[in-house]
N, C-alpha and C positions, 0 to 999 in steps of 0.2 A: 677582141670580140669575145673570146671565151671568158676573159676576166670580167667583162661587163655583164655577161649572162650569169656568172657565178655570184656577182655582187647583187644582181636583181633577185636571184633565188633566195639568197640569204636575207635580203630586205623583206621579201614577201613572207618567208617562214618566220622571221622575227615578229612581223606584224600580226600574223595569225596566232603565233604562240602567246603574244601579249594580250590577245583578246580574252575577256572573261567568258567562260563557257556558260551557255544558257541550258539549264536542265530541261529535259523533256517531261511530258506529262506522266510518263511511266517511271520517273525517278522516285526512289524511296530513300529516306534517311532513317537510320536505325541507331540505337544505342547498344553497344556491345559490352557485356559484363563478363569479365574473366575471373574465374574462381581462384582461390589462393594456391600458391605453390608450396614447395617443401622447405624453402629457406625463409629467414626472417624478412629479407628485403622484398619478398613477393607474397608474404603471408596475408596481406590485406586485399589482394586481388588488383584488378585494373579495369578502367572504363575507357571507352573510345566511341567515336562516331564512325558509322559506315555510310558512305555515299555510293549508292548503286543506281546506275542509269544505263540499262541495256541498249537503248537507242544511241547513246553516245559512247558505248563500249567503255563505261566508267565503273570501276568497283574499287574504291579506295577507302582506307581506314586512317582516321586522324585521331591521335591521342596525345594527351598532355603529360606523359610520364617519362619522357626521355631526358637524360642528362648528358652533358658534354664532358667526357673524360679528358679532353684536350684543353679544357679551360685552365688558365693560369692559376696556380695554387689551389688545385681542385680539392684536396683533402682538407686544407685549412679553411676554405670557404664552406665546405660541407659541415665541418665541426662548428663553425661560427654561425651557421644558419644564413649564409649569404650566397648560397649556390643557386644559380639560375637553372631552371628546367626548361626543356624545349618542347614545342609542338612537333610531333613526328607525323610522317605520312608514309603509308605502305600499301602495297597491293593486298587485297583481301586474302587471296589464296596463300600468300606468304605468311600473313598474319595468322591465318587459320592453321597452317602447317606447323608453325612454331609452337603454338599453344597445345595443339594436339600431340606434338612430340613430347612436350613436357607434361602431358596428361593433366591439363587444367581445363575445367569446364568452361565453355563459352556459350552464353545466352544472348539472344537477340530480341530487341523490342523495336518494332517498326513504328515510328512516330506518326501520329495523325496530324499532318501539317498541310496547310494550303500550298498551292504552287508558289505563291509569293514568299511564304515562310520558308519553304525549302530552299528557294534561291537565295534568300537573305542569309540563311544559316551557312549555305555552301560558300557564298561570297565572303562571309566573315572568315571562314576557315582558310580560304585562298589568301586573303589579305593577311591573316594572322600567321600564315606559313612563310611569308616573306622574311628574308634574313634579319631585317631590322626589327621585325615584330615577333619572331618565334619564341624568344626567351621570356621567362617570367620568374619572379622570386618565389620559390617554392616554400610553402608553409604546411606542415603535415596535417594540421587540424582544419585550417581555414582556406587554403588555396592549393589544391593538389589536382591530380588527374581526374578525380571524381567531382569535386566542387566546380571545376571548370565546365564539365558537361552540363551541370545544372544552370550555370550562369549563361552559357552560350545558347542553351535551349530557351531560356527566358528572354534573352536578347532578340532571338529570331521571331518570337511571338509577341514582342512589345510588352513583356512582363505580364502576360495574361494567364500564365499557368498557375494553378492552385495545387500545391502539393499536400494532399490530404494525408492524414495519418493512416498507415496500413492497418489491416485487421490484427488484433492482438498486440498492437504497438505498446511498448512499455518504455517510459523515459528512463535513460541510464546516464551515468557519468561517463565522461570521455574514457576514463581508465577501464570501466567495465565494458565499454564498447571495444576497447583493445583486447580485453580478456576473451571476448567472443571469437577472436581470431587467433590469439596466441595463448597456449596453455600456461597457467600461472606458474607451474613448476617446470619451467624451461629456462635455459640461460638467456634466451632472448627476452623473456618476460622479466627476469631478474635485472637485466641491464636497463630495460625501460623503466622499471619501478624505482631503480636507484637514480636514474638520470632525470626523470620527470617529477615535477613538484606537485604541491597540493592544488594548483590551479586546474588540474585535470580531474579533480575529484568533485567538481560541481556537476549538476545535472545539465546535460546538453539539451538545447531546444530541439524540437522535431526537425527543423531545417538543418541544424548543426549535426544531426545524425548522418547527414549525407556526405560527410567527409570519407565515408567508407563506400566503395563501389557496390557492395551488396545492398546497401541501403539506398543508393541511387536507383537500383533495380526495383526495390520494394516500393519506394515513393513514386517513381515514374509509373509503376503498374496501376496505381490508384489515382494518379494525377488527372486533373480535368482542366480544360481550357475555359476561357471566360464565357463562351457560348454554351457551356455545359457538356460539350463532347469530351470523350475520353482522350487523354494524351497519347495513349498507346493503342495502335490499331490492332496489332496482334503480336504475340510473344511466342518464342520457340527456343529450344535448346539445340544448337547446331553442333555441339560436341559435348558429350557427357564423360566425366572423368571415370576411367576404369578403376575397379576396386584395387586398393593397395593395402599392404600390411602396415600397421602402425610402426613407425621407426623409433619412437621415443621409448627409452627404457628408464625405469625408476632408478636403476643403479648408476646411471650417468647423469641424473638430474641434480639440480642445485641442492634440493632438500637432503638428498642422500650424501653427496660429496661434502657439503658444508656441515652436515651432521657428523660425519666421520672426523672432520677437522675439529669440530667443537668438542667431540668426545676426547680427542687427543689433548686438547687444551685443558679440559676438565681433569683428565688423569694426571697430567703434569702438575696442575695446580694442587691437586690432592696430595701428591708426593711432596711437593714443596712445603705444603702446610704441615705435613707430618714431620719433615726434617728441619723445619724452620729455615729453609733456604729459598733462594729465588733463582729461577732459570732465566738468565739474562737475555739469551737469544730470543726466547719466546716473547718477552715484553718488548724488545726492540722491534721484532717482526710485527706485533699487533699495533704498536704506536705508529710505525712506518706505514702500514697498510691503511689504517683508519685515517691517518693524516693526509696521505696522498689522495684517497677517495674524497675526503673533505675538500681538498684543493680543487679537484676535478669538478665537484658539484658547484663550488663557488664560481669557477670559470664559466660553467654552463649558465649559471644564473646571471652573472653580471657582465660577462665578456662576450656574450653571443646574442643573436637576435631571435633565438628559439623562444617562443612564447610559453611553451609547455614546461620549461625548466625553471620557472620562477617559483619562489616560496617553497623551496624544497627542504622539508624537515628531516631528510636523511642526515642532515648536518648534526642532528642530535646524537647520532651514534658515530658518524664519520666526522669527528671533530678535527678541523684543519690544524688547530694549534698543537695537536699531538705530535706533529712532526718536529716541533721546536722543543719538545720535552725529552727527546732522546738523550740530550746531554745530562739531564737529571737522573735518568735511568742508569747511565754509565757510572755515576758516582756511588761510592759505597754508602755514603750518608748524604742524601739529597737535601735541599733546602726544606725547611719546615713547611713552607707554603705548598710544597708539592703534594703533601698528604691531603691538604684542602682541595687541591686541584683534582685529585683522584675522587674525592667525595662529590665534587661538582660533576664529574663524568658519570657517576652513578645516578645523580639527580637527573641528568640529561637523558639517560636511558629510561628512567621512570616517566619523564615528560613525553618521550617518544611513544611509550606504551599508552599514555593518556590520549595523545593525538590520534593514535590508531583506534582506540576504543570508542571515542566520541565522534569519529568520522572526519576529522580535519584532513587527514591524509592516510591513504592505504599504502602499506609497505610490502615488500616482497616476502612471501611466505618462506622462501628458501633461506632467508636471513635469520629466521627464528632461532634455530639451534646455535648459530654463531653469536647472536646477541645475548643469549643466555650465558654462553661461555665467557663472553666479554665482560658481562656484569659480574660473574663469579670471580673472574681474574682481578677486576678492579677492587672488589671487596677483600680479596686475599691480600692485595698490595697495601690497602689501607691498614689492615691488621699487622702485616709484616713490618711496615715502616713505623707504626705506632709502638710496636714491641722493641724495635731495634734502634730507636733514635735516643 
């Protein structure tokens, strides 16, 4: 008898749990925009939906920014651009406490949706949260936690939202949009500028600006529905970042550190020139470094699914074939063609400068002193081998 009652209770609870919740008239759906954090992985902020229904004691946050560390070959998939991200669900209070603890601003925009639109959006999230639907192939510029907010909002309103350009809107390239969130003279920015190619130096369309959470907020703020009503009913800041002291120091920046390294290279080159000698370890280090970076760029371009790593003209200074030239450096008298190869490397540096000047691709400012030193070293090697062959 007891077993039959237990089975009946389990059956009833399973049936109730499986039913889709109908939102009450008092339900509200908001877009939450989280400000940037202190590290590179959270420098661009975060976007999420808040579903609040006091009558049903519901206050949940859904966001498309979670990744599964337990995924097989996690780091390899991340590097190759094949990592799936997940839709997350959390209690609002926990969501709030986490970002308040990390001192990140949280802004809320209550959406002006009809009851049917609210239900449609909520049902979509419930269905999307099922294990078989939660994951999606993340793409930084075109399919991320912010763009998904836009897409789901459009779905719930049958694509009737018009995202007008915010006041003082200025079209920017994808790279400049990144610079709005990451200081150019930081190691994070240096890594981005080396890894990402000229494809991100084109102007982004107004809608493409919304790959950034802050721009989701800005465009939603002035968005309108087909009937002319505003998309956002009201906006508020539910947590404001407390003032903090800037942590970045110029003395630990790429421009300073690489400037010191460049100065050392130039000093050694000057001494070598005066003595008509060559510091072998320096040349091996430079050719190894530029060759390995070049191989890394080639892999990002041709062996991954990252769209932003294509057409990367950092290959003009990080020339992958340099790694194969170490054998010539080890010889007292290298092949005669090696001098021509060095002249070719100088031409490549000049071409890089031209690409930068005419706007084909923007390069990391922290590299400037290193590139100057590299060019001077190549010129010295040409003269050295010309005189000693």
